[in-house]
Structures are given as structure tokens and as C-alpha cells.
N, C-alpha and C positions, 0 to 999 in steps of 0.2 A: 871304187868301192873298197873298202878296208878288207883285210884277210879275215877279220872276225868283229862281231858286236855283240855286247851282253846287254840284255834287257830283262828288266824285273816284269814278269808278266802281269802282276797286280797293278803296275804303274802305267800300262797301256790303257788308253781311253777305252771305257766301257761303252759298247755300241748298242746294248739292249734298250737303254732309254729311247733311242732313235726308232725302234721297232714297237714302242709302247709296251715293253715286256719286263720293265724294272718294276719293283724289286724281285720278281719271281725268277729272272734270268740275269745273269751276268755274262757278257761275252766280249772278250777281249782279244781282237784279231791282231796278231803280231808280225805279219809278214812285212809290212812296210816299216815298222819300228826297228825290224832286225835287218832292214836292207836286203832281204831275201830275194833272189831272183827266180829260183826253181822250186821253192817248197813254201808251204803256207802252215802257220802254227797258230792255234787258238786255244785260249783257256775259258772254259764255260763252267758256271755254277748255277745249278738248278735248285730251286727251293723244294722243301719236301712235297712229294706227290705232284709237282708242276709238270704239265705236259706241254711241250712246245706245240703250239696250234697249227702247224702245218709240217710237211714233210719236204724233202727235196732230192734232186738228182743232180748230176753235173754232165757237162758236155764232154770235158776232157779229163777231169780230174778224179782219181780214186782217192778215198780217205781211209785213215786208220783212227779210230777213237779209243783213248785209254782211260779207264775209270780210275782216278786216283784217290778218290774218297766218296763214301756213301754207296749206293747203288742205283741202277737205272734199268729200264726196259727199252729196249731198242726195236722197233717195228722196221724189219728188213723185207721188202716185198710183201707178202702176205703172212710172214712169219714174225712172231714175238719172241725175243730173246732176253733173258735175264742176266745182267752183268753186274759184278761185284768188284772191289778194289783190286786193281792190277790186271783186270781182264781187258784185253784188247780186241777189237773187231774190225777187220779190213771190209770195205764195202767198195764194190766195183762202181765205176762212174754212172752207169745206167741204172742202177739198183736203187729204188726209192728207199729212203730211210727217214725216221722220226724218233723222237727221244721223249722218255717220261722219267721223271726222278722217282726214286723209291721213298719210303717213309721217312727217312733222315736226309734227304736231298742227295745230290750228286756233284762231284767235282770231276771234270773231264778236260784231257787234253786231245785236241784234233789235230791231225797232221795231214797234209794233202799236197799232191803234186801230180802233173803241172797244173795250171790253172791260173785263176786271178780273178779279179772283179768281173762280174757279168758271166761267170761260168755256171752258176747255179741256176736250176729251174725250180721253182717253188710249186708245191702240191697243197692247195688248200683243203682243209677237211680231212687230211690223210688218215687220221685215226678212225674215222667213220667208214672208211672204204673197206 
């Protein structure tokens, strides 16, 4: 592994079409592209008022989400929090979380560690619970 690697996040393959969520969601998971061993990094763009239809937890990975543009609502457990530009929220691995963009949409950077593929546990209909 090299000492560093530079990647343009907008050039990482968008995985949202694989979940049937494009064009309302753009999800670019950069861990592999960056050759990262101990940290994950994702760029997400949510269309205006788009609600991700599920929530999730993790087995081992805590996460930090940073809103870099627009606004969003985050459902954490039973609470709903409003986030705007440069707000960051850390979520413990076992805490359910779900996301909904504000009226102008949202751009988000997600950072997580440790973990990797297979660490997430999905929660269907999370916003209705």
C-alpha cells in the first residue's frame, strides 16, 4: 500500500443505481478507491425532500455525518434532528439512523471506522416506526 492516495469523490462509482435510488440519491463509497484499511468515506447527495426508505445500524462501526451543503433531517433512535451546512453528527454503532433531505437537497460526507462490507444492518420502513 502506498503512503497516500488522492481520489476525486465525484469520480468514484455511484452505487445508488444498484439500490434503485437514482437519481434521488447519489452514493459514492470511497474506501476501496482510497485503499483505506481502517476507515470508510462516502459522499452522498440527496435530492430535495428525498427520504432514504430505510434506516440502519452497524455491528462494529460508529459513523460521523457532515452536511456540506443544503440541509437534512436525521432520525437517530426515536429522535429527529435538523442539520445544516457544516453540522456534524456522530452516531454509535448500535443506534439506528435514517436520513431525509431538506427542501434544497443535501450533500453529506460520511466517515466510519472500523467496519467494512457486511457491517450494516438495514431497518425497513424506519421512518414509520
